[in-house]
N, C-alpha and C positions, 0 to 999 in steps of 0.2 A: 459781714461774715463773723459770726459770734465764736466760732471754734478756734481757740488759740493754737491748737495742733495744726490745723489747716493753714492759718495765717503764717505760722512759722515755716511750714513746709514750702508754701508758695513764695514767701520772702526769700528763703534760701535758694530756691530754684531761680527766681528772677535775678537775684544778686549774682548768680553764677554767669549770667550772660555778659555783663561788662568785664567781669574777671576773665572769662574765656577769650573775649575779644582782645584784651591786653596780652594774654598769654600767646595768642596766635601772632600778634604783631611783634612781641618781644622775641619769640622764637624765630620768626622770619628775618628779623634784624640782627639775629645772633647775639642778643643780649642775655640769652639763657641757653642752656643745653638740655633742659628738661622742663616740660610743662606739667601741670597737675595730671593731665591725661596720661602722660608718660609714667608718672608715679603709679597711677591706677593700673596701667598695662603691665608694668613690672610686677605689681602685686597680684594681678589676676592671672597673667600668662607666664610670669617668670622671665619675661623679656619685653623689649619694646614692641609696639604694634608693627606688624609687617604689611598690613594691607588696610584698605579703607574700612572694611567691616569691623576689624579689630579696633581701629582708631575711633570709629563711631561708638562702638560698644564701651570702650574705656572712657570716652567722653561722657556718655550717658551715665556710667557708674559715678563719675565725678559729680554730675548734676544731682543724682540721687543722694550721694553723700552730703552735698551742700544742702539739699532739702532736709535731710535728717538733722544736720547741724543747726539749721534754721529752727527746727522744732525745739531742740535743746535750748538754744538762745532765747526763743520766745517764752519759754517757761522760766528761765533764770532771771531775765531782765525785770519782770514785775516783782519778783521776790526781793530784789535789791531796792528798787524804786522805779517809778515810771518816768524818770527824767534822764537826760543825757544818753539817749539811745545810741547815738553815733559813737560816743566814747566806749560805752559798754560792749557794743557789738564789735568795735575795732579791737579792743583788748581780748575779747573772746576769740576773734579770728587769728590774732597773733599767737595766742596760747595754743590754738589748734595747729597752726603752722609749725611752731616750735615742737609740739608733741609729735607730730608726724615725722619730722626730721629725727628726733630722738629715738622714736620707736623703730624706724627703718635702720638706724645705726645700731641700736642695741640688738636687734634681730638679724643684723648683718645681711640685709636684703641685697642680693647681687644687683649691681647697677646703681645702687643708691648709697654705697658706702662712702664714696668720695664725691662731695658736691662742690663744684667750683664756686668761687665767691660770686661771680656774676649771676649764677643760677640761684644761689641763696637770696641775693638781693632782689632779683626779678620775682622770685616766688613770694618774697616778703611783700613786695608791691602788689602782686596778684592777690595775696591774702588781705592786704589793706583795702583794696578795691572791693573785694567780696564783703569784708566786714562792714565797711561804711555803707555799701549798697544794702546789705542786710538790715542794718540799723534804720536806714531811711525807709525801707519797705515795711519793717515792723511798726515804725512810728506812723506811717501812712495808713496802714490797715487799722491800727488802734485809734487813730483820729477819726477815721470813717465810722468806726463802731461807736465812738463817743458821740459823734454828730447824729448818727441814726437814733441813738437813745434819747438825745435831747429833743429830736423832732417827734418822737413818739408820744 
């Protein structure tokens, strides 16, 4: 796959899967009060999801957002260098995590003004999982591209 845009989008989407799995486990074990899908629901509906359809839609919004962020990261990483994908994608994901928390606080988004410590930590771990998975995906796609060029 030669298109960096597509590689970034797919890497972001794929990276969202283990992140979402952690979020569901973390929420069911009461390690967090809010998953990223709850953040999305609060931003989309102005409240938490109240039914399966709303929950699925807000989760799809998170997947789409992760794909878009994957595109941005895919274009940033080679501008810096093509080494240390995992570190760069992790730093990128933590910067996004922090930015989202700051923006929701600055804009006083109802339901997101006061975030419990356990939720902040759980969301940090969720962002870490996404960032490392994103870096791995970007590196994997780039390696495949390099290998296909060498075989041509």
